[in-house]
N, C-alpha and C positions, 0 to 999 in steps of 0.2 A: 063511611066514605073511605076509600082506599087511595093511597097516594103511591105513585110509582117513583121510586128514587133511582135516579140514573147517575152513576159515578163516571164523570168525564175523565178519560185517560189522556194525559198530555203525551203526544207522540214526539219522540226524540228523532230528529232527522240526522242520520249519521253518514259520513263519507269515510271510506277507508283508502289509504294510500299505502300499498304494499306490493312489492315486485315479486315476492315468492308465491307461486301459485298454490302450493300446499298450505302455506300459512293463511292465505286469503280464504281458501276453501274451509279451513278449520275455523276461522273466525265466523264465517257465514253460517256454518253448521251450529256453532255455539249460540249465535244470536237469533237463529230462526225461531226458537220457542218464545223469545221475549216480545210480547205483544205491544210493548210501548216503544220499541226501537225499530225505526224504519230506515233501512240502508238505501240511501238515495244515489250513492255513487261508489263505484269500485274502480280504482285507478292504480296503474303500475308506476307512474311517475308524478311528480309535483306539476310538471308542465301540463300533462293531460288533465289533471284535476283543475288547475287554474283556468284552463280554456273552456271547461264545461260550464254551460249557462246555468245549471242547477246548483253548482258548488256553493255559491253564496247563500243558499237556503239551508245550509248545514247548521245544526246546533253544535255538533261535536265532530271533530276529525280525529280518527285513529290512524297514526302514521308511523312508519319505520324511519330510522335515521339513515341507514345504508341503502340509498336509492340510486338508480342510474340517473345520469343527468344532474339536475339540481339536487343538492344534498338535502336531507331531512332538516338539518339545522337551518339552512337558508330558507327552506320552505316554511318552517315555523315562523321565522321572522317576517316573511312575505305575508303570511296569513294575519299576523298581528297588525301589520301596517295596512293591509287592504280589506281585511274582513275582521274587524275588532270584536264583533259579536260572536265569533266562533271560538269555542274552547278546544284547544288542541292537546291530545294525549299522545305521548310517545309510547310505542310498544316495540321493543327491540331486544336483541341479545346482548347489547353493550351495557356494561355496568361500571365502566371506569369513571372516575370523578370528573375528568375533563368533559366528557360527552354529557354527563348529567348536568353540569353547570352550564355548558353551552346551550343545551336544550331549554333549561329553565330561564336563563337570561334572555334567550331569543323569544320567549313568550309562551312556552308550553305550560299548561296548568297541571299536568300529571306526567308520571314517568313509570311505565310498567315493563316488567320483563316477560318475555314470551312464554316462559315456563309456568306462568301463573295459571290457576284453574279457570275453567269456563265461567263458573258462577262469579268469580272475582272480577273477570273482565266485564261481564254484564253490569255488575254493581258499580264498577269504576266509571263506566259510561254514564250511568244514571247520576252518580255523584258529580261528575264534571258538568253535566247538563244542569244540575241543581246549584252550581256555584262552588263545588268542592274541588279539592286538589288531590286526586287519587294517586297513590304511589305504592309500588310493591314494598312490603315492610323492610326488606333489606336495603332498598334504595332510600327510604325515609330515614332509616338509621344512619346511613352514610351522610345524608344531607345535614341532619341534626349534629352529628359528630364534627362536621366541618366547621361549625360555629363555636365549638368549644376550644378554648386556648390550649395549645400543645405545650407540654413540659410543665415545670413547676416554678417558672419565673414570676415576675411581678405582674399585676393586672395590666390589661391593655392600656396603652396611652391613648388619650383622645386625639382624633385627627384635628389638625389645624384647619382654619378656613381655606388656606391655600391648598392643602391636601384634599379637602373635600371638593374644591373647584376642579382639581385634576381628576379625581375619581369620577365626578359627574360627567366629565368629557370622555373618560374611558368608557363609561356606560353608554354614551351616545355613539361609540364606535369610531371616534376621531383618532387620527394618526398622531404620533408624537410631534411631528412638525406643525400640524394645525394647533394642537394644544399649546405648544411653545409660543406661537404667535398670539393666542388668545389670552394667555396668563402672563405674558411678557417675561418668559424665561428662555434660556438657550435649550436646545434639545438635550444636552447633558444635564441641565438643571431639571428638566422634566423627568429624565431617567432617575436622577437621585431622589426626586420627590416620590416617584412611583415606588422606588425601592423602600422608602420609609413607610409608605402606605401598606405594602406587602408585609413588612415586619410588624407593624401595629395590628394588622388584621389577621396575622398568621395565615396569609394567603401565598400561594405559589404561582398563580397565573392571573391574567387579567379577568377572566371569567369568574374565578373564585373570589377575587377582590370585589368585583361588581356585585356578585350574589350576596356577599356579606354586607356590602354597603346598603343594599336594598333591605336585607333582613333586619339590620340595626337602625334603619330609617335615617341613615346618614345622607342618602340621596333619594330623590323622588322617582319611584318606578314609572310614573306617568310621563316622564320626559322621553 
């Protein structure tokens, strides 16, 4: 007796948000041979993507940061809030720390540079669909390096409960004025507390402090 074994391939529904026509065409050419990736949407702006009735069926979204209209960072945050089941990968030319941390804090699961190879792009999409966090190696190195204390001083001081309360509210995107009212401090008091948080975490910006707070489990990413 003969048995026919059929291997079922899970199709990955992919949407691409990219305003550069040549980049879009290049992505489509690279993805064409991948039998497990189905491009269900091609958009030049986040607004166009979010208005499309099929967008919510995406497993993965590949998007640039520098987009006309709504920025890619804002778009990532929107996807996280309204389509929590979609994994968003940034694919961009930007590799400065601020944009990396803004994208990751907004909800991106991966960060790729456009100069990566076609094979790497295909694998990154598969990794994201499978629950991974694909990053171009140089980006991953920078993210890891940002968590290492700078200089040769003493080990990091632990954040106080009050500092964690402020950091949590920073992660929620609240203004200094709102934070001041919620933790019963003056705005100057909030600024001083944030300054101490930055010093202890070796952070230079809100995004970097929040990213390090998530990484060290000082605050809950689910908030």
